[in-house]
BALUMVEX-923624 format. One record per residue: residue number from 1; x negated, y, z of N, C-alpha, C, O, CB in turn. Coordinates in nm, 3 decimals, always signed. Glycine has a CB too. Layout:
N
- guvo	n_px	n_py	n_pz	ca_px	ca_py	ca_pz	c_px	c_py	c_pz	o_px	o_py	o_pz	cb_px	cb_py	cb_pz
- NUM	X	Y	Z	X	Y	Z	X	Y	Z	X	Y	Z	X	Y	Z
...
This chain:
177
- guvo	n_px	n_py	n_pz	ca_px	ca_py	ca_pz	c_px	c_py	c_pz	o_px	o_py	o_pz	cb_px	cb_py	cb_pz
- 1	-0.899	+1.556	-0.424	-1.017	+1.586	-0.349	-1.120	+1.672	-0.437	-1.221	+1.722	-0.387	-1.080	+1.452	-0.299
- 2	-1.085	+1.683	-0.573	-1.165	+1.776	-0.663	-1.302	+1.721	-0.664	-1.398	+1.799	-0.667	-1.165	+1.930	-0.613
- 3	-1.318	+1.592	-0.664	-1.461	+1.548	-0.684	-1.466	+1.474	-0.816	-1.369	+1.408	-0.854	-1.513	+1.455	-0.564
- 4	-1.578	+1.483	-0.886	-1.598	+1.411	-1.007	-1.623	+1.262	-0.984	-1.665	+1.218	-0.877	-1.712	+1.471	-1.082
- 5	-1.595	+1.187	-1.090	-1.632	+1.044	-1.101	-1.770	+1.030	-1.045	-1.792	+0.960	-0.947	-1.625	+0.991	-1.250
- 6	-1.866	+1.097	-1.107	-2.009	+1.081	-1.096	-2.042	+1.127	-0.957	-2.138	+1.071	-0.905	-2.088	+1.161	-1.205
- 7	-1.981	+1.218	-0.889	-2.003	+1.237	-0.750	-1.966	+1.109	-0.671	-2.050	+1.055	-0.600	-1.924	+1.358	-0.701
- 8	-1.848	+1.065	-0.683	-1.809	+0.960	-0.611	-1.906	+0.828	-0.641	-1.929	+0.746	-0.552	-1.661	+0.937	-0.645
- 9	-1.952	+0.818	-0.757	-2.030	+0.700	-0.777	-2.170	+0.730	-0.705	-2.228	+0.637	-0.649	-2.044	+0.666	-0.937
- 10	-2.220	+0.846	-0.705	-2.341	+0.881	-0.629	-2.329	+0.843	-0.487	-2.419	+0.777	-0.436	-2.369	+1.027	-0.638
- 11	-2.218	+0.882	-0.416	-2.189	+0.857	-0.288	-2.189	+0.709	-0.252	-2.246	+0.663	-0.153	-2.067	+0.916	-0.260
- 12	-2.118	+0.634	-0.346	-2.103	+0.503	-0.325	-2.240	+0.434	-0.343	-2.272	+0.341	-0.269	-1.999	+0.450	-0.414
- 13	-2.318	+0.477	-0.436	-2.465	+0.414	-0.444	-2.540	+0.444	-0.311	-2.604	+0.352	-0.261	-2.555	+0.479	-0.574
- 14	-2.537	+0.557	-0.254	-2.607	+0.596	-0.135	-2.561	+0.504	-0.022	-2.643	+0.452	+0.054	-2.581	+0.747	-0.102
- 15	-2.432	+0.485	-0.012	-2.371	+0.396	+0.085	-2.409	+0.257	+0.075	-2.434	+0.188	+0.174	-2.231	+0.402	+0.077
- 16	-2.414	+0.215	-0.047	-2.457	+0.073	-0.061	-2.615	+0.046	-0.014	-2.655	-0.054	+0.045	-2.437	+0.033	-0.219
- 17	-2.681	+0.144	-0.048	-2.834	+0.138	-0.012	-2.836	+0.147	+0.143	-2.923	+0.087	+0.206	-2.928	+0.267	-0.084
- 18	-2.754	+0.211	+0.197	-2.777	+0.234	+0.358	-2.717	+0.085	+0.414	-2.769	+0.029	+0.510	-2.675	+0.391	+0.431
- 19	-2.620	+0.039	+0.355	-2.558	-0.096	+0.400	-2.650	-0.195	+0.357	-2.657	-0.289	+0.437	-2.413	-0.127	+0.340
- 20	-2.729	-0.206	+0.251	-2.811	-0.299	+0.213	-2.744	-0.400	+0.122	-2.786	-0.516	+0.112	-2.867	-0.354	+0.325
- 21	-2.625	-0.349	+0.048	-2.538	-0.433	-0.049	-2.564	-0.378	-0.177	-2.633	-0.280	-0.201	-2.382	-0.431	-0.019
- 22	-2.489	-0.464	-0.273	-2.511	-0.435	-0.400	-2.369	-0.399	-0.483	-2.373	-0.357	-0.599	-2.588	-0.554	-0.455
- 23	-2.264	-0.417	-0.420	-2.131	-0.418	-0.462	-2.029	-0.385	-0.369	-2.056	-0.385	-0.249	-2.102	-0.534	-0.510
- 24	-1.899	-0.353	-0.415	-1.785	-0.323	-0.321	-1.750	-0.456	-0.246	-1.704	-0.455	-0.132	-1.654	-0.265	-0.403
- 25	-1.774	-0.571	-0.318	-1.731	-0.699	-0.237	-1.826	-0.716	-0.146	-1.782	-0.740	-0.033	-1.716	-0.829	-0.315
- 26	-1.968	-0.710	-0.161	-2.051	-0.719	-0.047	-2.035	-0.620	+0.076	-2.061	-0.652	+0.192	-2.177	-0.708	-0.096
- 27	-1.990	-0.498	+0.036	-1.959	-0.386	+0.128	-1.851	-0.439	+0.211	-1.860	-0.432	+0.334	-1.916	-0.250	+0.054
- 28	-1.756	-0.489	+0.158	-1.625	-0.545	+0.221	-1.668	-0.648	+0.313	-1.629	-0.644	+0.429	-1.518	-0.606	+0.115
- 29	-1.756	-0.751	+0.268	-1.805	-0.862	+0.380	-1.886	-0.806	+0.470	-1.887	-0.865	+0.578	-1.884	-0.982	+0.326
- 30	-1.962	-0.702	+0.462	-2.042	-0.637	+0.558	-1.951	-0.563	+0.653	-1.985	-0.577	+0.770	-2.144	-0.546	+0.492
- 31	-1.849	-0.492	+0.636	-1.756	-0.418	+0.705	-1.677	-0.529	+0.794	-1.643	-0.504	+0.910	-1.662	-0.332	+0.601
- 32	-1.651	-0.649	+0.733	-1.567	-0.753	+0.796	-1.667	-0.807	+0.914	-1.620	-0.844	+1.021	-1.517	-0.876	+0.682
- 33	-1.798	-0.810	+0.889	-1.883	-0.856	+0.990	-1.913	-0.767	+1.097	-1.945	-0.810	+1.208	-1.997	-0.894	+0.937
- 34	-1.901	-0.627	+1.066	-1.917	-0.525	+1.162	-1.795	-0.432	+1.170	-1.803	-0.313	+1.138	-2.040	-0.449	+1.132
- 35	-1.681	-0.491	+1.214	-1.547	-0.414	+1.223	-1.560	-0.277	+1.312	-1.480	-0.184	+1.302	-1.431	-0.516	+1.292
- 36	-1.670	-0.279	+1.399	-1.682	-0.134	+1.491	-1.708	-0.018	+1.391	-1.697	+0.099	+1.428	-1.821	-0.136	+1.609
- 37	-1.742	-0.049	+1.273	-1.793	+0.067	+1.175	-1.654	+0.136	+1.132	-1.647	+0.257	+1.113	-1.888	+0.004	+1.028
- 38	-1.552	+0.058	+1.118	-1.419	+0.114	+1.067	-1.378	+0.237	+1.153	-1.338	+0.338	+1.095	-1.302	+0.001	+1.073
- 39	-1.385	+0.233	+1.286	-1.336	+0.342	+1.367	-1.430	+0.453	+1.363	-1.385	+0.567	+1.368	-1.312	+0.301	+1.507
- 40	-1.555	+0.433	+1.354	-1.663	+0.534	+1.322	-1.619	+0.611	+1.188	-1.603	+0.733	+1.183	-1.812	+0.458	+1.302
- 41	-1.603	+0.527	+1.084	-1.577	+0.588	+0.943	-1.437	+0.663	+0.966	-1.430	+0.781	+0.933	-1.568	+0.463	+0.813
- 42	-1.361	+0.619	+1.005	-1.208	+0.689	+1.035	-1.248	+0.824	+1.100	-1.206	+0.925	+1.045	-1.097	+0.591	+1.154
- 43	-1.323	+0.836	+1.211	-1.334	+0.944	+1.287	-1.422	+1.052	+1.200	-1.396	+1.172	+1.202	-1.394	+0.902	+1.426
- 44	-1.525	+0.997	+1.127	-1.616	+1.089	+1.064	-1.529	+1.138	+0.936	-1.547	+1.252	+0.894	-1.766	+1.014	+1.024
- 45	-1.453	+1.069	+0.884	-1.388	+1.120	+0.761	-1.263	+1.200	+0.796	-1.197	+1.251	+0.706	-1.352	+1.003	+0.664
- 46	-1.230	+1.212	+0.923	-1.115	+1.284	+0.959	-0.977	+1.222	+0.906	-0.890	+1.293	+0.856	-1.135	+1.423	+0.910
- 47	-0.964	+1.080	+0.922	-0.841	+1.009	+0.886	-0.737	+1.064	+0.974	-0.755	+1.094	+1.092	-0.851	+0.854	+0.901
- 48	-0.631	+1.075	+0.909	-0.508	+1.120	+0.986	-0.475	+1.017	+1.084	-0.493	+0.898	+1.061	-0.385	+1.147	+0.894
- 49	-0.422	+1.066	+1.200	-0.379	+0.967	+1.321	-0.253	+0.878	+1.259	-0.180	+0.913	+1.167	-0.323	+1.063	+1.473
- 50	-0.248	+0.771	+1.324	-0.124	+0.684	+1.287	-0.015	+0.767	+1.277	-0.019	+0.886	+1.309	-0.090	+0.573	+1.388
- 51	+0.094	+0.705	+1.228	+0.247	+0.776	+1.233	+0.285	+0.766	+1.367	+0.284	+0.653	+1.417	+0.369	+0.703	+1.138
- 52	+0.323	+0.870	+1.442	+0.377	+0.855	+1.572	+0.496	+0.780	+1.582	+0.584	+0.782	+1.496	+0.399	+0.974	+1.627
- 53	+0.501	+0.706	+1.699	+0.600	+0.606	+1.743	+0.731	+0.688	+1.757	+0.736	+0.798	+1.811	+0.556	+0.529	+1.884
- 54	+0.835	+0.626	+1.704	+0.967	+0.683	+1.748	+1.064	+0.565	+1.785	+1.033	+0.449	+1.759	+1.033	+0.775	+1.630
- 55	+1.168	+0.596	+1.839	+1.250	+0.483	+1.886	+1.302	+0.410	+1.767	+1.326	+0.290	+1.779	+1.366	+0.528	+1.976
- 56	+1.322	+0.473	+1.649	+1.374	+0.417	+1.541	+1.277	+0.302	+1.492	+1.157	+0.332	+1.488	+1.399	+0.525	+1.439
- 57	+1.310	+0.183	+1.458	+1.222	+0.086	+1.394	+1.191	+0.123	+1.261	+1.287	+0.144	+1.186	+1.277	-0.047	+1.393
- 58	+1.069	+0.136	+1.214	+1.038	+0.145	+1.073	+1.023	+0.008	+1.010	+0.920	-0.057	+1.031	+0.912	+0.224	+1.052
- 59	+1.118	-0.037	+0.936	+1.120	-0.172	+0.862	+1.062	-0.148	+0.727	+1.112	-0.064	+0.653	+1.268	-0.234	+0.847
- 60	+0.966	-0.216	+0.695	+0.899	-0.218	+0.576	+0.889	-0.353	+0.508	+0.838	-0.447	+0.570	+0.774	-0.166	+0.597
- 61	+0.933	-0.369	+0.386	+0.940	-0.481	+0.307	+0.814	-0.475	+0.207	+0.792	-0.375	+0.139	+1.080	-0.484	+0.233
- 62	+0.735	-0.585	+0.205	+0.620	-0.591	+0.104	+0.671	-0.701	+0.016	+0.714	-0.807	+0.060	+0.466	-0.625	+0.171
- 63	+0.665	-0.672	-0.106	+0.706	-0.751	-0.219	+0.594	-0.773	-0.328	+0.556	-0.681	-0.402	+0.826	-0.686	-0.282
- 64	+0.550	-0.887	-0.332	+0.435	-0.928	-0.420	+0.433	-1.081	-0.435	+0.435	-1.147	-0.331	+0.296	-0.878	-0.361
- 65	+0.431	-1.136	-0.541	+0.417	-1.276	-0.561	+0.297	-1.340	-0.524	+0.298	-1.462	-0.505	+0.436	-1.303	-0.684
- 66	+0.172	-1.258	-0.508	+0.065	-1.316	-0.451	+0.058	-1.305	-0.304	+0.063	-1.201	-0.239	-0.045	-1.265	-0.507
- 67	+0.044	-1.423	-0.259	+0.059	-1.432	-0.093	-0.085	-1.365	-0.036	-0.086	-1.308	+0.073	+0.077	-1.618	-0.033
- 68	-0.182	-1.375	-0.100	-0.303	-1.331	-0.042	-0.305	-1.182	-0.048	-0.356	-1.120	+0.045	-0.422	-1.391	-0.110
- 69	-0.247	-1.112	-0.162	-0.249	-0.970	-0.159	-0.150	-0.923	-0.069	-0.170	-0.819	-0.005	-0.229	-0.912	-0.289
- 70	-0.020	-1.005	-0.054	+0.069	-0.951	+0.054	+0.003	-0.945	+0.204	+0.032	-0.860	+0.288	+0.198	-1.044	+0.058
- 71	-0.074	-1.034	+0.218	-0.158	-1.050	+0.346	-0.250	-0.922	+0.351	-0.250	-0.857	+0.455	-0.252	-1.196	+0.345
- 72	-0.316	-0.888	+0.261	-0.399	-0.778	+0.258	-0.334	-0.642	+0.282	-0.379	-0.554	+0.355	-0.464	-0.780	+0.135
- 73	-0.218	-0.637	+0.206	-0.131	-0.528	+0.218	-0.058	-0.500	+0.360	-0.036	-0.390	+0.412	-0.031	-0.548	+0.114
- 74	-0.025	-0.629	+0.410	+0.009	-0.610	+0.554	-0.074	-0.575	+0.647	-0.032	-0.513	+0.745	+0.054	-0.708	+0.602
- 75	-0.199	-0.605	+0.636	-0.308	-0.565	+0.711	-0.339	-0.417	+0.709	-0.369	-0.356	+0.812	-0.418	-0.637	+0.668
- 76	-0.330	-0.358	+0.579	-0.353	-0.211	+0.554	-0.209	-0.136	+0.622	-0.217	-0.036	+0.692	-0.376	-0.180	+0.370
- 77	-0.119	-0.182	+0.598	+0.014	-0.119	+0.640	+0.011	-0.115	+0.802	+0.037	-0.013	+0.866	+0.150	-0.213	+0.581
- 78	-0.026	-0.239	+0.859	-0.025	-0.240	+1.008	-0.121	-0.153	+1.068	-0.110	-0.122	+1.187	-0.049	-0.371	+1.059
- 79	-0.210	-0.112	+0.999	-0.328	-0.020	+1.050	-0.278	+0.108	+1.049	-0.281	+0.186	+1.144	-0.460	-0.023	+0.965
- 80	-0.219	+0.134	+0.908	-0.177	+0.272	+0.890	-0.050	+0.314	+0.996	-0.038	+0.423	+1.053	-0.133	+0.287	+0.731
- 81	+0.022	+0.220	+1.003	+0.139	+0.249	+1.085	+0.180	+0.119	+1.175	+0.267	+0.039	+1.140	+0.260	+0.294	+0.987
- 82	+0.103	+0.109	+1.303	+0.121	-0.003	+1.390	+0.252	-0.039	+1.431	+0.274	-0.158	+1.451	+0.051	+0.014	+1.499
- 83	+0.358	+0.056	+1.449	+0.481	+0.021	+1.496	+0.577	-0.019	+1.394	+0.691	-0.053	+1.425	+0.530	+0.122	+1.568
- 84	+0.529	-0.015	+1.252	+0.610	-0.069	+1.151	+0.640	-0.220	+1.166	+0.556	-0.303	+1.198	+0.547	-0.043	+1.024
- 85	+0.759	-0.244	+1.141	+0.804	-0.397	+1.148	+0.806	-0.437	+1.007	+0.888	-0.390	+0.928	+0.956	-0.426	+1.220
- 86	+0.699	-0.539	+0.968	+0.675	-0.572	+0.851	+0.744	-0.711	+0.807	+0.751	-0.806	+0.885	+0.537	-0.569	+0.841
- 87	+0.799	-0.714	+0.667	+0.860	-0.831	+0.629	+0.805	-0.857	+0.491	+0.772	-0.761	+0.421	+1.013	-0.822	+0.636
- 88	+0.791	-0.991	+0.443	+0.738	-1.017	+0.325	+0.835	-1.093	+0.225	+0.919	-1.173	+0.267	+0.619	-1.088	+0.350
- 89	+0.820	-1.066	+0.104	+0.901	-1.125	-0.001	+0.816	-1.159	-0.116	+0.721	-1.088	-0.148	+1.013	-1.033	-0.044
- 90	+0.851	-1.281	-0.188	+0.758	-1.327	-0.298	+0.810	-1.282	-0.420	+0.737	-1.268	-0.518	+0.739	-1.477	-0.305
- 91	+0.962	-1.251	-0.424	+1.024	-1.223	-0.554	+1.147	-1.133	-0.525	+1.166	-1.087	-0.413	+1.065	-1.359	-0.630
- 92	+1.225	-1.110	-0.622	+1.323	-1.026	-0.617	+1.450	-1.067	-0.519	+1.511	-0.996	-0.439	+1.359	-1.010	-0.754
- 93	+1.469	-1.205	-0.553	+1.579	-1.251	-0.462	+1.551	-1.247	-0.306	+1.638	-1.214	-0.225	+1.611	-1.393	-0.498
- 94	+1.428	-1.280	-0.274	+1.386	-1.250	-0.123	+1.398	-1.129	-0.086	+1.464	-1.100	+0.014	+1.256	-1.279	-0.089
- 95	+1.331	-1.030	-0.166	+1.336	-0.892	-0.121	+1.493	-0.830	-0.120	+1.526	-0.755	-0.028	+1.238	-0.806	-0.221
- 96	+1.563	-0.857	-0.200	+1.718	-0.821	-0.190	+1.784	-0.861	-0.060	+1.859	-0.789	+0.005	+1.799	-0.892	-0.306
- 97	+1.749	-0.983	-0.032	+1.816	-1.056	+0.084	+1.765	-0.983	+0.203	+1.842	-0.951	+0.293	+1.781	-1.218	+0.091
- 98	+1.636	-0.956	+0.209	+1.571	-0.878	+0.338	+1.644	-0.743	+0.339	+1.705	-0.710	+0.440	+1.394	-0.853	+0.328
- 99	+1.640	-0.665	+0.233	+1.695	-0.540	+0.244	+1.835	-0.530	+0.273	+1.873	-0.433	+0.340	+1.672	-0.475	+0.137
- 100	+1.923	-0.622	+0.230	+2.063	-0.643	+0.266	+2.082	-0.685	+0.403	+2.191	-0.666	+0.457	+2.125	-0.740	+0.181
- 101	+1.978	-0.745	+0.469	+1.989	-0.793	+0.621	+1.958	-0.693	+0.733	+1.999	-0.705	+0.848	+1.890	-0.909	+0.644
- 102	+1.882	-0.592	+0.687	+1.830	-0.493	+0.773	+1.809	-0.348	+0.723	+1.796	-0.332	+0.602	+1.711	-0.542	+0.817
- 103	+1.804	-0.250	+0.797	+1.795	-0.112	+0.758	+1.644	-0.089	+0.705	+1.562	-0.039	+0.782	+1.835	-0.014	+0.886
- 104	+1.613	-0.121	+0.589	+1.486	-0.108	+0.545	+1.448	+0.050	+0.515	+1.521	+0.114	+0.440	+1.473	-0.197	+0.422
- 105	+1.348	+0.103	+0.567	+1.316	+0.227	+0.532	+1.216	+0.245	+0.417	+1.215	+0.348	+0.350	+1.272	+0.285	+0.642
- 106	+1.135	+0.146	+0.396	+1.024	+0.155	+0.302	+1.010	+0.022	+0.223	+1.017	-0.081	+0.290	+0.892	+0.190	+0.379
- 107	+0.992	+0.011	+0.103	+0.943	-0.122	+0.033	+0.843	-0.102	-0.072	+0.866	-0.026	-0.166	+1.059	-0.199	-0.032
- 108	+0.738	-0.165	-0.060	+0.615	-0.155	-0.154	+0.652	-0.304	-0.244	+0.666	-0.421	-0.207	+0.439	-0.153	-0.052
- 109	+0.661	-0.240	-0.374	+0.707	-0.365	-0.471	+0.597	-0.378	-0.594	+0.573	-0.283	-0.668	+0.875	-0.334	-0.543
- 110	+0.546	-0.478	-0.605	+0.451	-0.503	-0.722	+0.534	-0.503	-0.843	+0.644	-0.558	-0.848	+0.369	-0.642	-0.712
- 111	+0.479	-0.438	-0.941	+0.554	-0.417	-1.081	+0.568	-0.562	-1.144	+0.676	-0.588	-1.196	+0.464	-0.310	-1.192
- 112	+0.477	-0.649	-1.144	+0.470	-0.767	-1.207	+0.495	-0.881	-1.078	+0.411	-0.899	-0.991	+0.323	-0.776	-1.291
- 113	+0.610	-0.942	-1.085	+0.631	-1.049	-0.979	+0.643	-1.169	-1.054	+0.756	-1.207	-1.085	+0.757	-1.027	-0.885
- 114	+0.535	-1.240	-1.091	+0.531	-1.360	-1.160	+0.601	-1.346	-1.296	+0.552	-1.278	-1.386	+0.592	-1.467	-1.078
- 115	+0.715	-1.411	-1.307	+0.803	-1.412	-1.437	+0.891	-1.282	-1.418	+0.946	-1.233	-1.517	+0.905	-1.560	-1.454
- 116	+0.904	-1.227	-1.299	+1.003	-1.125	-1.268	+0.950	-0.983	-1.304	+0.837	-0.966	-1.350	+1.040	-1.133	-1.119
- 117	+1.031	-0.892	-1.284	+0.993	-0.747	-1.291	+1.028	-0.666	-1.177	+1.143	-0.653	-1.136	+1.052	-0.686	-1.405
- 118	+0.920	-0.609	-1.126	+0.926	-0.526	-1.004	+1.010	-0.394	-1.034	+1.063	-0.330	-0.943	+0.776	-0.489	-0.955
- 119	+1.017	-0.361	-1.153	+1.121	-0.229	-1.174	+1.267	-0.281	-1.167	+1.353	-0.203	-1.126	+1.100	-0.147	-1.333
- 120	+1.299	-0.403	-1.203	+1.442	-0.461	-1.194	+1.450	-0.491	-1.045	+1.563	-0.472	-0.998	+1.470	-0.601	-1.291
- 121	+1.361	-0.532	-0.962	+1.376	-0.534	-0.816	+1.402	-0.401	-0.756	+1.497	-0.385	-0.679	+1.256	-0.591	-0.754
- 122	+1.315	-0.294	-0.792	+1.355	-0.172	-0.750	+1.502	-0.113	-0.769	+1.564	-0.045	-0.688	+1.270	-0.094	-0.806
- 123	+1.542	-0.153	-0.891	+1.696	-0.101	-0.922	+1.778	-0.194	-0.825	+1.868	-0.137	-0.764	+1.751	-0.123	-1.099
- 124	+1.763	-0.318	-0.803	+1.849	-0.397	-0.725	+1.849	-0.340	-0.560	+1.948	-0.327	-0.488	+1.795	-0.556	-0.740
- 125	+1.727	-0.315	-0.532	+1.715	-0.260	-0.390	+1.796	-0.127	-0.369	+1.867	-0.107	-0.271	+1.560	-0.232	-0.355
- 126	+1.777	-0.039	-0.473	+1.817	+0.093	-0.460	+1.985	+0.081	-0.465	+2.058	+0.152	-0.395	+1.747	+0.189	-0.583
- 127	+2.034	-0.019	-0.557	+2.180	-0.029	-0.557	+2.240	-0.080	-0.431	+2.356	-0.051	-0.404	+2.223	-0.115	-0.665
- 128	+2.164	-0.157	-0.348	+2.228	-0.205	-0.219	+2.179	-0.128	-0.105	+2.239	-0.141	+0.002	+2.202	-0.352	-0.192
- 129	+2.068	-0.041	-0.113	+2.024	+0.050	-0.005	+1.973	+0.161	-0.066	+1.853	+0.164	-0.093	+1.924	-0.006	+0.088
- 130	+2.047	+0.256	-0.093	+1.985	+0.376	-0.179	+1.901	+0.441	-0.067	+1.805	+0.501	-0.116	+2.105	+0.491	-0.254
- 131	+1.905	+0.449	+0.062	+1.819	+0.526	+0.140	+1.689	+0.459	+0.148	+1.597	+0.526	+0.195	+1.874	+0.550	+0.273
- 132	+1.661	+0.329	+0.107	+1.532	+0.275	+0.113	+1.435	+0.353	+0.014	+1.471	+0.382	-0.100	+1.540	+0.124	+0.082
- 133	+1.321	+0.381	+0.059	+1.215	+0.442	-0.024	+1.141	+0.324	-0.091	+1.098	+0.227	-0.029	+1.115	+0.535	+0.064
- 134	+1.130	+0.342	-0.221	+1.062	+0.212	-0.293	+0.923	+0.274	-0.361	+0.923	+0.364	-0.445	+1.176	+0.136	-0.427
- 135	+0.814	+0.213	-0.313	+0.702	+0.238	-0.383	+0.641	+0.137	-0.471	+0.608	+0.029	-0.422	+0.617	+0.275	-0.300
- 136	+0.623	+0.160	-0.591	+0.576	+0.063	-0.684	+0.442	+0.042	-0.683	+0.374	+0.144	-0.668	+0.610	+0.092	-0.807
- 137	+0.376	-0.079	-0.697	+0.240	-0.084	-0.675	+0.199	-0.171	-0.801	+0.281	-0.249	-0.850	+0.198	-0.146	-0.527
- 138	+0.079	-0.158	-0.849	+0.038	-0.238	-0.978	-0.122	-0.250	-0.985	-0.203	-0.166	-0.945	+0.095	-0.157	-1.119
- 139	-0.149	-0.363	-1.040	-0.294	-0.363	-1.085	-0.306	-0.328	-1.235	-0.413	-0.338	-1.295	-0.360	-0.507	-1.059
- 140	-0.189	-0.285	-1.294	-0.184	-0.238	-1.428	-0.114	-0.117	-1.426	+0.008	-0.107	-1.440	-0.125	-0.332	-1.522
- 141	-0.212	-0.005	-1.403	-0.127	+0.146	-1.402	-0.092	+0.205	-1.545	-0.145	+0.303	-1.595	-0.224	+0.271	-1.328
- 142	-0.006	+0.136	-1.594	+0.052	+0.162	-1.721	+0.147	+0.286	-1.716	+0.232	+0.287	-1.627	+0.126	+0.038	-1.770
- 143	+0.139	+0.383	-1.797	+0.226	+0.492	-1.803	+0.371	+0.466	-1.813	+0.456	+0.522	-1.745	+0.190	+0.570	-1.906
- 144	+0.392	+0.373	-1.905	+0.540	+0.321	-1.925	+0.600	+0.250	-1.807	+0.720	+0.261	-1.781	+0.549	+0.220	-2.043
- 145	+0.519	+0.180	-1.736	+0.560	+0.128	-1.596	+0.585	+0.223	-1.502	+0.678	+0.204	-1.424	+0.463	+0.046	-1.537
- 146	+0.513	+0.331	-1.495	+0.528	+0.456	-1.399	+0.656	+0.528	-1.441	+0.739	+0.556	-1.355	+0.397	+0.564	-1.409
- 147	+0.677	+0.561	-1.571	+0.803	+0.618	-1.608	+0.925	+0.541	-1.577	+1.021	+0.597	-1.526	+0.802	+0.643	-1.742
- 148	+0.927	+0.403	-1.608	+1.041	+0.322	-1.588	+1.064	+0.302	-1.435	+1.174	+0.290	-1.380	+1.023	+0.189	-1.660
- 149	+0.946	+0.300	-1.380	+0.962	+0.271	-1.217	+1.026	+0.398	-1.167	+1.131	+0.380	-1.105	+0.806	+0.242	-1.128
- 150	+0.990	+0.514	-1.179	+1.050	+0.646	-1.130	+1.186	+0.657	-1.172	+1.268	+0.708	-1.095	+0.976	+0.769	-1.181
- 151	+1.224	+0.612	-1.294	+1.357	+0.624	-1.345	+1.458	+0.531	-1.274	+1.578	+0.557	-1.264	+1.354	+0.596	-1.489
- 152	+1.387	+0.404	-1.220	+1.458	+0.317	-1.142	+1.496	+0.345	-1.000	+1.576	+0.278	-0.934	+1.393	+0.209	-1.144
- 153	+1.423	+0.464	-0.955	+1.447	+0.503	-0.816	+1.314	+0.483	-0.735	+1.329	+0.499	-0.614	+1.568	+0.418	-0.752
- 154	+1.212	+0.457	-0.767	+1.095	+0.445	-0.703	+1.038	+0.604	-0.677	+1.036	+0.695	-0.759	+0.998	+0.349	-0.794
- 155	+0.995	+0.606	-0.542	+0.932	+0.750	-0.514	+0.794	+0.766	-0.540	+0.741	+0.875	-0.522	+0.947	+0.792	-0.375
- 156	+0.728	+0.662	-0.581	+0.591	+0.675	-0.616	+0.539	+0.552	-0.688	+0.599	+0.445	-0.677	+0.511	+0.702	-0.494
- 157	+0.440	+0.565	-0.754	+0.361	+0.450	-0.838	+0.218	+0.462	-0.809	+0.156	+0.565	-0.836	+0.381	+0.461	-1.003
- 158	+0.162	+0.353	-0.751	+0.030	+0.340	-0.696	-0.056	+0.235	-0.768	-0.006	+0.126	-0.794	+0.040	+0.307	-0.553
- 159	-0.170	+0.260	-0.798	-0.255	+0.159	-0.859	-0.315	+0.057	-0.728	-0.365	+0.109	-0.628	-0.386	+0.242	-0.950
- 160	-0.305	-0.051	-0.738	-0.360	-0.137	-0.619	-0.501	-0.101	-0.562	-0.537	-0.103	-0.445	-0.368	-0.286	-0.664
- 161	-0.576	-0.066	-0.681	-0.718	-0.048	-0.641	-0.740	+0.072	-0.567	-0.845	+0.086	-0.504	-0.807	-0.045	-0.756
- 162	-0.649	+0.163	-0.567	-0.650	+0.296	-0.494	-0.580	+0.280	-0.353	-0.578	+0.377	-0.277	-0.572	+0.410	-0.583
- 163	-0.526	+0.169	-0.319	-0.475	+0.157	-0.187	-0.574	+0.121	-0.081	-0.663	+0.037	-0.095	-0.372	+0.061	-0.186
- 164	-0.553	+0.190	+0.021	-0.650	+0.177	+0.133	-0.554	+0.223	+0.264	-0.438	+0.263	+0.251	-0.796	+0.282	+0.108
- 165	-0.621	+0.210	+0.386	-0.539	+0.248	+0.481	-0.514	+0.401	+0.500	-0.411	+0.448	+0.546	-0.585	+0.191	+0.591
- 166	-0.634	+0.478	+0.456	-0.617	+0.626	+0.455	-0.500	+0.662	+0.379	-0.412	+0.734	+0.427	-0.736	+0.697	+0.399
- 167	-0.493	+0.605	+0.238	-0.402	+0.643	+0.150	-0.261	+0.600	+0.182	-0.167	+0.668	+0.142	-0.441	+0.597	+0.028
- 168	-0.243	+0.487	+0.254	-0.109	+0.445	+0.289	-0.064	+0.531	+0.404	+0.052	+0.570	+0.413	-0.103	+0.294	+0.324
- 169	-0.159	+0.561	+0.494	-0.109	+0.629	+0.618	-0.053	+0.778	+0.578	+0.045	+0.827	+0.634	-0.233	+0.639	+0.731
- 170	-0.128	+0.844	+0.474	-0.074	+0.979	+0.413	+0.058	+0.942	+0.346	+0.160	+1.007	+0.373	-0.181	+1.050	+0.300
- 171	+0.062	+0.843	+0.259	+0.189	+0.829	+0.186	+0.307	+0.798	+0.286	+0.421	+0.839	+0.262	+0.176	+0.714	+0.077
- 172	+0.279	+0.728	+0.391	+0.384	+0.688	+0.479	+0.423	+0.809	+0.571	+0.538	+0.823	+0.613	+0.340	+0.563	+0.562
- 173	+0.320	+0.897	+0.602	+0.350	+0.996	+0.665	+0.449	+1.117	+0.583	+0.535	+1.186	+0.636	+0.221	+1.038	+0.711
- 174	+0.411	+1.118	+0.450	+0.498	+1.176	+0.376	+0.636	+1.134	+0.344	+0.731	+1.212	+0.334	+0.444	+1.188	+0.285
- 175	+0.639	+1.003	+0.327	+0.782	+0.941	+0.302	+0.871	+0.944	+0.413	+0.987	+0.985	+0.405	+0.774	+0.799	+0.265
- 176	+0.811	+0.898	+0.523	+0.908	+0.878	+0.639	+0.926	+0.992	+0.740	+1.018	+0.985	+0.822	+0.863	+0.759	+0.717
- 177	+0.842	+1.096	+0.737	+0.852	+1.197	+0.830	+0.977	+1.289	+0.817	+0.994	+1.382	+0.896	+0.733	+1.273	+0.821
């Protein structure tokens, strides 16, 4: 978008003032109490339309050891692509079993899965379902994780803090169109 960090911070400050909040957390709580704001914001920002419905089921697997984050990711993906059929896994074993049992088009895999490794999970998914697109996500946007993840077959590596409905919709439109 070619915006400087300072420009984004200035916009956030003005937004916080208008909402009467002091932080991102307070802004999230405000929006949760006023859900009608989201449709207005989407319209004003020119958010892309949801991915068009096709007769193909778009099966998406969400792999993260944190149940709370999986729920948050589920809500964002559901909003970005309402026709997606979502399945959740907390570890590599569950993820591989899901991918093996259904034609998975897309998998979001956390890099750190408790004691496990999301990069190894990516390798195992790609070994049994090479057509599945894997997007690695992480709260630790380390360059080495990024390099290893792409080498393992992931098509993208995203920082969790950058994930939102708009970003997911654009990503999913690019990956599955």
